[in-house]
C-alpha positions, 0 to 999 in steps of 0.5 A, spaced: 499 499 499 502 506 498 504 511 504 499 515 506 500 523 504 494 527 507 490 526 513 484 530 515 482 530 523 476 533 525 475 536 532 471 542 534 470 545 540 475 550 544 480 550 549 478 544 553 475 540 548 482 540 544 486 539 550 483 532 552 484 530 545 491 531 545 493 523 546 489 522 540 492 528 536 499 524 538 497 518 536 495 520 529 502 523 528 505 517 531 501 513 526 502 517 520 509 521 521 510 522 514 503 525 512 501 532 512 496 532 517 490 538 517 485 540 522 478 541 520 475 545 526 471 551 528 475 558 529 471 561 536 471 568 536 469 569 543 475 571 547 474 565 552 474 560 547 481 560 543 481 556 537 485 549 537 491 553 534 492 556 541 493 549 544 496 545 538 501 550 535 508 547 536 506 540 538 507 538 531 501 534 531 497 538 525 500 542 520 494 546 517 487 548 519 480 548 515 475 553 518 468 550 520 462 553 522 458 550 527 451 548 524 453 549 517 446 547 513 446 552 507 447 548 501 452 554 498 456 553 505 457 545 505 459 546 498 464 550 499 467 546 505 466 540 500 470 543 495 476 545 500 477 539 503 476 535 496 481 539 493 486 537 498 485 530 497 486 527 503 486 519 504 484 518 511 479 521 516 480 521 524 474 523 527 474 526 534 468 530 533 463 531 540 457 526 539 451 528 536 447 522 535 448 516 530 444 519 525 449 525 525 455 520 525 452 517 519 451 523 515 458 526 517 461 519 514 457 520 508 459 527 507 467 525 508 466 519 503 463 525 498 470 528 499 473 522 497 475 520 503 475 512 504 479 510 510 475 513 516 477 512 523 473 514 529 466 515 527 461 513 532 456 509 528 454 505 534 451 507 541 457 504 545 461 509 541 457 515 542 456 514 550 461 515 555 461 508 559 459 507 566 465 505 570 464 500 576 462 503 583 468 506 587 469 508 594 464 507 600 457 506 598 454 512 602 459 516 597 457 513 591 454 516 585 454 514 577 461 515 574 463 515 567 469 514 563 472 521 561 472 524 554 479 523 553 478 515 554 472 515 549 476 518 544 481 514 545 477 507 545 474 509 538 481 510 535 483 503 538 483 500 530 489 505 529 493 503 536 494 505 543 493 513 545 497 511 551 493 516 556 497 514 562 504 517 558 505 524 560 508 524 553 501 523 550 499 530 553 506 534 551 505 541 549 512 542 547 512 549 550 517 553 546 523 557 550 520 563 548 513 561 552 517 558 558 521 565 558 515 569 558 512 566 564 518 566 567 518 574 566 511 574 568 513 571 575 519 574 576 515 579 582 514 572 586 520 568 584 523 563 590 516 563 593 511 556 592 505 558 587 498 557 588 495 558 581 488 560 580 483 561 574 476 563 575 473 564 568 468 559 565 464 561 559 459 557 561 455 561 567 452 554 570 459 552 572 461 559 575 462 558 583 461 566 584 465 571 586 464 571 593 466 564 594 472 565 591 474 571 595 472 568 601 477 562 599 483 566 597 482 570 603 482 564 608 488 561 604 492 567 605 492 566 612 494 559 612 499 559 607 503 566 608 509 564 604 506 562 598 504 567 592 498 567 588 498 568 581 491 568 577 490 567 570 485 568 564 482 572 558 482 580 559 475 579 560 477 575 567 481 581 570 476 585 573 472 579 577 479 576 578 481 583 582 475 583 586 476 576 588 484 576 590 482 583 594 482 579 600 489 576 599 491 583 598 489 585 604 492 580 608 498 580 605 499 588 605 503 591 610 500 598 609 501 604 605 508 602 603 505 596 599 510 592 602 508 585 603 509 581 610 505 574 606 505 572 599 504 577 594 499 576 588 499 577 581 493 578 576 496 576 569 489 575 566 489 578 559 497 578 559 499 571 557 496 566 551 493 559 553 500 556 552 504 561 556 499 560 562 500 553 562 508 555 563 505 558 569 501 552 571 507 548 571 511 552 576 505 552 581 504 547 587 497 546 585 492 549 580 484 551 582 479 553 578 472 551 575 471 546 569 474 549 564 480 549 559 485 552 563 484 546 568 485 541 563 492 545 561 494 545 568 492 537 568 496 536 562 503 539 565 502 534 571 499 540 576 495 537 581 488 540 580 483 542 585 477 543 581 470 545 582 464 542 578 457 543 577 453 537 575 451 539 569 454 534 566 455 527 568 461 525 573 467 523 570 466 526 563 470 532 564 474 531 570 481 532 570 485 526 568 490 524 574 492 517 575 496 515 569 501 521 572 501 519 579 498 525 581 492 526 585 487 531 582 481 533 587 474 534 584 468 537 588 462 535 585 455 534 588 450 529 585 444 533 585 437 530 583 437 534 577 444 532 575 446 531 567 441 537 565 446 540 560 444 547 561 449 552 560 444 557 564 440 555 570 435 559 572 430 554 575 434 550 580 439 556 581 445 552 580 444 549 587 449 543 584 455 548 584 453 553 589 452 548 595 459 547 595 462 550 601 468 554 602 470 549 607 470 543 602 475 546 597 479 549 603 480 542 605 482 539 598 487 544 597 490 543 604 490 535 602 494 537 596 499 542 599 498 540 607 
């Protein structure tokens, strides 16, 4: 058989969706090392949802991109997309798109065949491929609730025909941060050099996942008392800067010695809007712990083996978007309350008023942070 020259990878989503698929991207690069690899993906314009290129740049996993508008339905738009793909003449399709039902998967398979792609891997044409599998019960009976395999595991399972994605291997999550990105992070952290770091990101593009400013402020104020030698660094998009200033005010009050602005306790840095996602990742890898919501930055911190304390709503089933950790030998800590309306999938919760995530107390999160830091 002639060597494969061109591989099309289909994956849409934003920052976190790209990170959880990293092992699959690395698998494709291993299996087709000589092929040109392009990613068919959406290019989000929302500031909190950077495109896949913001993560995959310099990883060597893809060499270019085809832009895709989610929910493309118009005949002209579909025809233009078909022409761009068919003109490139890919020989292999690797399908990593989120599940949208078997009918949608069959429709996608037909479209890619019309593009001339006969070898297709990972298209979820069965219920098992569509679903995150229920895992065996773990822990004492009074604390058990349904726990599902992660999205990274489901994607890797669907590509088993290509090979093992090696989810437990840190190399499968490698971002290949450049010397320039590492240097940018080092420069940003210069004011706190020599201190152990607590990294935080309070941003989330889904309001149902937001734990609330007051909770974050209370938590960070308490942490400033408990860990006086630590420095706090908070990251995120530019739009997160103002709410981040609010939540770190308590830490600043504990740290400041008075009008001179010197510090008795650990200083705090608000880097929101100053770093790219990859540069922020270089900051996370220097931290002793990462604190945040169910979000892309949480997955980036997990990818560089930083223990995460993650505050989750119950809008998704438990486990699907939890940070991965056992394969790295580190212990992520997830706070998730399995309320009766869990799995709702809502982005905005009005009727139940976010009772899942807002029932999580500062004391619960504090206990998990102390479990990591001691």
